[in-house]
KEKE-3310 file (N, C-alpha, C; in steps of 0.2 Angstrom, whole numbers, plus 5000, padded with zeros to 4 digits):
npx = (5099:5086:5083:5068:5066:5074:5084:5075:5073:5067:5068:5082:5084:5080:5065:5058:5063:5059:5045:5043:5048:5038:5026:5030:5032:5019:5013:5018:5012:4999:4998:5001:4990:4980:4983:4992:5005:5020:5027:5043:5047:5044:5044:5044:5048:5054:5059:5069:5065:5073:5085:5096:5093:5086:5073:5070:5063:5070:5079:5072:5063:5045:5031:5023:5031:5039:5045:5045:5058:5066:5067:5078:5091:5097:5108:5107:5114:5111:5119:5121:5117:5116:5121:5116:5108:5103:5101:5098:5088:5097:5094:5081:5080:5085:5075:5068:5079:5081:5070:5069:5081:5078:5065:5061:5050:5044:5041:5039:5039:5030:5031:5024:5019:5006:4992:4982:4987:4998:4991:4983:4992:4999:4991:4987:4985:4983:4977:4960:4947:4936:4930:4927:4938:4948:4950:4956:4969:4973:4975:4988:4997:5010:5020:5032:5042:5045:5061:5067:5075:5077:5091:5100:5110:5109:5096:5090:5089:5081:5069:5067:5065:5053:5044:5043:5034:5024:5013:5008:5012:5012:5019:5022:5020:5025:5021:5014:5016:5017:5019:5022:5020:5019:5019:5006:5000:5006:5001:4987:4986:4991:4980:4970:4974:4975:4962:4956:4962:4957:4943:4943:4948:4937:4926:4931:4931:4917:4913:4904:4899:4907:4905:4913:4920:4918:4930:4931:4927:4937:4948:4945:4944:4956:4960:4950:4951:4963:4959:4951:4957:4971:4982:4973:4962:4967:4982:4982:4969:4964:4975:4978:4967:4970:4982:4976:4970:4981:4986:4976:4977:4990:4999:5013:5020:5025:5036)
npy = (4953:4964:4977:4982:4992:5005:5018:5032:5047:5058:5075:5075:5078:5092:5101:5102:5092:5081:5082:5079:5066:5060:5062:5055:5042:5039:5039:5028:5018:5020:5017:5003:4999:5002:4992:4993:4990:4981:4970:4972:4980:4993:5011:5026:5043:5057:5074:5083:5098:5113:5107:5096:5083:5067:5057:5039:5022:5009:4996:4980:4981:4979:4989:4991:4991:5002:5017:5034:5035:5025:5028:5031:5043:5051:5056:5064:5054:5043:5040:5036:5046:5047:5039:5023:5007:5002:4999:5005:5001:5002:5002:5004:5018:5025:5030:5039:5048:5053:5060:5069:5077:5085:5090:5102:5107:5097:5089:5076:5060:5046:5030:5015:4998:4994:4982:4988:5000:4995:4987:4996:5005:4997:4994:4997:5014:5018:5027:5030:5043:5040:5041:5052:5052:5049:5061:5069:5066:5065:5077:5080:5070:5058:5046:5033:5022:5005:4999:4989:4983:4997:5002:5007:5021:5029:5029:5039:5052:5050:5047:5059:5067:5062:5064:5078:5092:5086:5078:5066:5049:5035:5019:5008:4991:4991:5001:5014:5032:5046:5064:5077:5094:5092:5078:5074:5079:5071:5058:5059:5062:5050:5042:5046:5042:5028:5025:5029:5020:5008:5009:5010:4997:4989:4993:4989:4975:4974:4973:4981:4995:5010:5026:5040:5054:5071:5080:5094:5095:5088:5097:5107:5103:5101:5113:5114:5101:5103:5111:5103:5091:5093:5105:5117:5109:5096:5091:5099:5098:5085:5077:5079:5072:5059:5057:5056:5044:5035:5036:5029:5017:5012:5019:5018:5021:5034:5035)
npz = (5110:5112:5124:5131:5139:5139:5147:5151:5141:5144:5149:5147:5134:5122:5125:5113:5105:5114:5113:5100:5099:5107:5099:5088:5092:5097:5084:5078:5087:5084:5071:5072:5079:5069:5060:5050:5049:5046:5052:5057:5047:5041:5041:5050:5050:5059:5059:5070:5077:5072:5069:5059:5061:5063:5069:5070:5070:5080:5073:5073:5083:5085:5080:5091:5101:5101:5109:5115:5120:5115:5101:5088:5085:5070:5057:5040:5033:5040:5051:5067:5081:5095:5111:5111:5112:5101:5083:5066:5052:5038:5024:5025:5028:5018:5009:5017:5020:5008:5005:5016:5014:5003:5005:5015:5020:5026:5041:5045:5038:5032:5028:5022:5020:5016:5012:5004:4999:4992:4982:4975:4970:4961:4951:4934:4930:4943:4958:4958:4955:4964:4977:4990:4999:4990:4984:4993:4991:4977:4971:4975:4972:4969:4959:4961:4952:4955:4960:4966:4982:4993:4992:4984:4982:4970:4967:4975:4969:4959:4966:4973:4962:4957:4967:4969:4974:4980:4992:4994:4990:4979:4978:4966:4967:4980:4990:5001:5004:5014:5018:5029:5038:5051:5063:5065:5053:5043:5047:5046:5032:5027:5032:5025:5012:5013:5016:5004:4995:5000:4998:4984:4981:4986:4978:4965:4967:4967:4954:4948:4938:4941:4948:4942:4949:4944:4935:4937:4950:4956:4954:4962:4975:4983:4990:4999:5005:5012:5022:5028:5032:5036:5044:5053:5056:5055:5058:5069:5075:5073:5077:5091:5096:5091:5099:5111:5110:5108:5121:5128:5122:5126:5138:5139:5128:5129:5137)
capx = (5093:5084:5080:5063:5066:5080:5084:5071:5077:5064:5073:5089:5084:5076:5058:5055:5064:5055:5038:5043:5048:5031:5022:5032:5031:5012:5011:5020:5007:4993:4999:5000:4983:4976:4985:4995:5012:5023:5032:5048:5051:5043:5047:5041:5054:5052:5064:5070:5064:5079:5091:5096:5093:5080:5071:5067:5062:5075:5078:5071:5057:5039:5028:5020:5037:5042:5043:5049:5065:5070:5068:5085:5092:5102:5109:5104:5117:5109:5124:5117:5120:5116:5123:5110:5110:5099:5103:5092:5088:5100:5090:5074:5081:5086:5069:5067:5084:5081:5065:5071:5086:5075:5058:5062:5044:5041:5044:5037:5039:5027:5031:5021:5018:4999:4989:4978:4991:5002:4987:4981:4998:5001:4986:4988:4980:4983:4972:4955:4943:4930:4928:4929:4945:4953:4951:4961:4976:4974:4979:4995:4999:5015:5021:5039:5042:5049:5068:5070:5076:5080:5098:5105:5110:5107:5088:5087:5088:5075:5063:5066:5062:5046:5040:5042:5031:5018:5013:5006:5015:5011:5025:5020:5023:5029:5017:5012:5020:5015:5023:5018:5024:5019:5018:4999:4998:5008:4997:4981:4987:4991:4974:4965:4976:4974:4955:4954:4964:4953:4937:4944:4948:4930:4923:4934:4928:4910:4911:4899:4901:4909:4903:4918:4919:4920:4937:4930:4927:4944:4952:4943:4943:4962:4960:4945:4955:4968:4955:4947:4961:4977:4982:4969:4958:4971:4987:4981:4963:4963:4981:4977:4962:4974:4986:4972:4968:4987:4987:4972:4980:4996:5003:5020:5023:5028:5042)
capy = (4954:4971:4979:4986:4997:5009:5024:5038:5053:5064:5079:5074:5081:5098:5100:5101:5085:5076:5082:5076:5059:5057:5062:5050:5035:5038:5038:5021:5014:5021:5013:4996:4998:5002:4986:4995:4989:4976:4967:4977:4982:4999:5016:5033:5047:5064:5079:5086:5105:5117:5103:5092:5077:5064:5051:5034:5017:5004:4990:4974:4982:4980:4996:4991:4992:5009:5022:5040:5035:5020:5030:5032:5049:5050:5062:5062:5048:5037:5039:5036:5052:5046:5033:5019:5000:5001:5001:5006:4998:5008:5002:5008:5025:5028:5033:5044:5053:5056:5065:5075:5080:5090:5093:5105:5109:5091:5086:5069:5055:5040:5025:5009:4993:4991:4979:4993:5005:4991:4984:5001:5007:4992:4993:5002:5020:5019:5029:5033:5048:5036:5043:5059:5051:5049:5068:5072:5064:5065:5084:5081:5063:5056:5039:5031:5015:5000:4998:4984:4986:5004:5002:5011:5028:5033:5030:5044:5057:5049:5047:5066:5071:5060:5067:5085:5095:5082:5076:5059:5045:5028:5016:5002:4985:4993:5003:5021:5036:5053:5068:5083:5098:5089:5071:5073:5080:5065:5053:5061:5061:5042:5039:5048:5038:5022:5024:5029:5013:5002:5010:5008:4989:4986:4995:4985:4969:4973:4971:4986:5002:5015:5033:5044:5061:5075:5083:5101:5094:5086:5103:5112:5101:5101:5118:5111:5096:5106:5114:5097:5085:5095:5111:5118:5103:5090:5091:5103:5096:5078:5074:5078:5066:5053:5056:5053:5037:5032:5035:5024:5010:5010:5025:5017:5024:5041:5034)
capz = (5113:5114:5130:5129:5144:5140:5151:5149:5139:5146:5153:5144:5127:5122:5125:5106:5103:5117:5110:5093:5101:5110:5094:5083:5096:5096:5077:5078:5090:5081:5064:5074:5080:5063:5057:5044:5050:5042:5057:5059:5041:5038:5045:5050:5053:5060:5060:5077:5075:5073:5068:5053:5064:5062:5073:5067:5074:5081:5069:5077:5087:5082:5081:5097:5106:5100:5114:5114:5122:5111:5095:5087:5081:5065:5052:5034:5031:5044:5056:5074:5084:5102:5113:5111:5111:5095:5076:5062:5045:5033:5018:5026:5029:5011:5006:5021:5020:5001:5006:5021:5011:4999:5007:5021:5023:5029:5047:5046:5032:5034:5023:5024:5015:5017:5007:5000:4995:4987:4977:4971:4967:4956:4946:4929:4932:4950:4962:4954:4958:4966:4983:4993:5002:4985:4982:4997:4989:4970:4968:4977:4972:4964:4959:4960:4950:4959:4958:4970:4988:4992:4994:4979:4983:4964:4967:4979:4965:4955:4970:4974:4956:4956:4973:4968:4979:4982:4999:4994:4985:4978:4975:4963:4970:4986:4996:5000:5007:5015:5022:5032:5042:5058:5063:5064:5046:5039:5049:5043:5025:5026:5034:5019:5006:5015:5015:4997:4992:5003:4995:4977:4980:4987:4972:4960:4968:4966:4947:4945:4935:4946:4946:4943:4952:4938:4935:4940:4957:4958:4953:4967:4982:4987:4995:5004:5009:5016:5028:5032:5035:5038:5047:5059:5058:5054:5062:5075:5078:5074:5080:5099:5097:5090:5104:5117:5108:5109:5128:5130:5120:5130:5139:5140:5122:5130:5141)
cpx = (5092:5081:5075:5062:5072:5079:5080:5075:5073:5068:5080:5090:5080:5069:5055:5057:5060:5048:5038:5044:5041:5026:5023:5031:5023:5010:5013:5014:5001:4993:4998:4993:4978:4978:4988:5003:5014:5029:5037:5051:5048:5045:5043:5047:5051:5059:5064:5070:5071:5085:5090:5096:5086:5079:5068:5067:5069:5074:5077:5065:5050:5036:5025:5025:5040:5040:5047:5056:5069:5070:5075:5086:5098:5103:5106:5108:5116:5114:5120:5121:5121:5119:5116:5112:5107:5103:5097:5093:5091:5096:5084:5075:5083:5081:5068:5072:5083:5075:5067:5077:5083:5069:5059:5056:5041:5045:5044:5037:5036:5027:5029:5019:5011:4996:4986:4982:4996:4998:4985:4987:5000:4996:4987:4982:4980:4977:4966:4951:4936:4927:4930:4936:4950:4955:4955:4968:4978:4977:4986:4998:5004:5016:5029:5039:5047:5056:5071:5071:5079:5087:5103:5104:5108:5099:5086:5085:5082:5068:5062:5062:5054:5042:5038:5040:5025:5018:5010:5010:5013:5017:5023:5024:5026:5025:5015:5016:5017:5020:5019:5022:5024:5018:5011:4997:5000:5003:4990:4981:4987:4984:4969:4967:4974:4966:4953:4956:4959:4946:4937:4944:4941:4926:4925:4931:4921:4908:4906:4902:4902:4907:4910:4916:4922:4926:4936:4930:4933:4948:4951:4943:4950:4962:4955:4948:4960:4965:4953:4952:4969:4977:4978:4965:4961:4976:4986:4975:4963:4969:4980:4972:4966:4979:4982:4971:4975:4988:4982:4974:4985:5000:5010:5024:5027:5034:5048)
cpy = (4961:4972:4984:4992:5001:5015:5030:5044:5059:5069:5079:5077:5088:5096:5099:5094:5080:5076:5078:5068:5056:5057:5056:5043:5034:5036:5030:5016:5014:5017:5005:4995:4998:4996:4988:4993:4983:4973:4972:4981:4989:5005:5023:5037:5054:5068:5082:5094:5108:5113:5100:5085:5074:5058:5045:5028:5012:4998:4984:4975:4982:4987:4996:4992:4998:5014:5028:5040:5030:5022:5032:5039:5048:5056:5059:5056:5042:5035:5040:5041:5051:5040:5029:5012:4998:5002:5002:5002:5003:5008:5005:5015:5028:5032:5040:5050:5056:5062:5071:5079:5086:5094:5096:5107:5103:5089:5079:5065:5048:5036:5018:5004:4990:4987:4983:4997:5001:4989:4990:5004:5003:4990:4999:5008:5022:5022:5032:5038:5045:5037:5050:5058:5052:5057:5072:5071:5065:5072:5084:5074:5062:5049:5038:5024:5011:4999:4993:4987:4993:5004:5005:5018:5032:5033:5036:5050:5056:5049:5055:5069:5068:5063:5074:5088:5092:5080:5069:5055:5038:5025:5009:4996:4985:4995:5011:5025:5043:5057:5074:5088:5096:5081:5070:5074:5074:5059:5054:5060:5054:5039:5040:5043:5031:5020:5024:5023:5008:5003:5008:5000:4986:4988:4990:4978:4968:4972:4976:4992:5007:5022:5037:5051:5066:5079:5090:5100:5092:5092:5107:5110:5101:5107:5116:5106:5098:5109:5108:5093:5087:5102:5112:5112:5096:5089:5094:5100:5088:5074:5073:5073:5059:5052:5053:5046:5033:5031:5030:5017:5008:5016:5024:5020:5031:5041:5034)
cpz = (5114:5120:5128:5134:5145:5145:5148:5147:5141:5151:5151:5137:5128:5123:5118:5104:5107:5115:5104:5094:5103:5104:5089:5086:5096:5089:5076:5081:5087:5074:5066:5075:5074:5058:5050:5044:5046:5046:5059:5053:5038:5043:5044:5053:5054:5062:5067:5075:5077:5072:5061:5055:5064:5067:5069:5071:5074:5077:5073:5082:5083:5084:5088:5103:5106:5106:5112:5115:5118:5103:5094:5083:5077:5061:5046:5031:5035:5049:5063:5078:5092:5104:5114:5110:5104:5088:5072:5055:5040:5027:5019:5026:5023:5009:5010:5021:5013:5002:5010:5018:5006:5001:5014:5024:5027:5036:5048:5039:5034:5028:5025:5019:5017:5011:5002:4996:4990:4981:4972:4967:4961:4951:4941:4930:4939:4954:4957:4958:4960:4973:4985:4996:4996:4983:4986:4995:4982:4968:4970:4978:4967:4964:4958:4958:4955:4956:4962:4977:4988:4995:4990:4980:4976:4964:4970:4974:4961:4959:4972:4968:4955:4961:4971:4974:4982:4989:5000:4989:4985:4975:4972:4965:4976:4991:4995:5005:5008:5019:5024:5036:5049:5057:5062:5057:5042:5041:5046:5036:5023:5027:5028:5013:5007:5013:5008:4993:4994:4999:4988:4977:4981:4981:4966:4961:4967:4959:4944:4942:4940:4943:4947:4945:4946:4940:4938:4947:4960:4959:4959:4974:4986:4992:5000:5008:5014:5023:5032:5036:5036:5041:5053:5061:5056:5059:5069:5079:5079:5077:5088:5100:5096:5096:5110:5116:5110:5117:5131:5128:5125:5132:5140:5134:5124:5135:5138)
residu = (MET:TYR:SER:LEU:GLU:PRO:MET:SER:LEU:LYS:GLY:LYS:VAL:SER:GLU:LEU:GLU:TRP:GLN:THR:ARG:VAL:ASP:LEU:ALA:ALA:CYS:TYR:ARG:LEU:VAL:ALA:ASP:MET:ARG:TRP:GLY:ASP:LEU:ILE:TYR:THR:HIS:ILE:SER:ALA:LYS:VAL:PRO:GLY:THR:ASP:HIS:TYR:LEU:VAL:ASN:ALA:PHE:GLY:LEU:THR:PHE:GLU:GLU:VAL:THR:ALA:SER:ASN:LEU:VAL:LYS:VAL:ASP:LEU:ASP:GLY:ASN:ILE:LEU:ASP:LYS:THR:PRO:TYR:LYS:ILE:ASN:PRO:ALA:GLY:PHE:THR:ILE:HIS:SER:ALA:ILE:HIS:GLU:VAL:ARG:HIS:ASP:ALA:GLN:CYS:VAL:LEU:HIS:LEU:HIS:THR:LEU:ALA:THR:ILE:ALA:VAL:ALA:SER:VAL:LYS:GLY:GLY:LEU:LYS:PRO:TRP:SER:GLN:TYR:SER:LEU:PHE:SER:LEU:PRO:SER:LEU:SER:TYR:HIS:SER:TYR:GLU:GLY:LEU:ALA:VAL:ASP:GLU:ASN:GLU:LYS:SER:ARG:LEU:GLN:GLN:ASP:LEU:GLY:ASP:THR:ASN:HIS:MET:LEU:LEU:PRO:ASN:HIS:GLY:GLY:LEU:THR:LEU:GLY:PRO:THR:VAL:GLY:ASP:ALA:PHE:MET:ARG:PHE:TYR:ASP:LEU:GLN:ARG:ALA:CYS:GLU:ILE:GLN:LEU:ALA:LEU:MET:GLN:SER:ASN:GLU:GLU:VAL:ILE:ASP:ILE:PRO:GLN:VAL:ILE:ILE:ASP:GLY:ILE:TYR:LYS:GLN:ALA:ASN:VAL:VAL:HIS:SER:GLY:GLU:THR:GLY:GLY:GLN:LYS:ALA:TRP:PRO:ALA:MET:LEU:ARG:LYS:ALA:TYR:LYS:LEU:ASP:PRO:ASP:PHE:CYS:GLU)
# end
């Protein structure tokens, strides 16, 4: 039986770690509110600044139950580093550890099994240039083929190679993934990817001919997208607004 009221870690960890815990817990609550969750089976991880340690959700808690203090701190092998009553899903952390191992620019990795990302990832041709949202992802989008449950250590190198230096990934038959230099950037990137997939599904269901966005526009928009939904106006501007929303939903997440 999980206790949902562990001892608060506020003041017992560094200020940087505590802020990362608050941001990550807020991200879990926002994902739950957006109905992007999958019971207890998906994961969002964040690196503790200045360390090679990572925070991830306790296996067995829903996203609505995640708090800053019940996040579990692990190393790249998934070893639990703090005294805690919680465990993690080792299979679930395989993907995150693979990415954190090679993408030192990414503080946060967000991997979810949403209906829209699974559906679009699994259609031949994947994400189409059918909306402005798709253009925020397409210039930095990769794919990684399904290999079954992520429990094979040998898959990590293939995932790393497929990801390269991209910030968005679609996993056919599986879901979607984004990463970013902050929790806020990773969240906003998944928001864009999710919206792009939702719009594509709606257009596919219309059975009408869809207007493609010209390649010249696709080639030039990623620089604009970086201004719009990451950095100063993404992780720096949009995320504080998302934090305010998380506090309104349930301020207990920051305990």
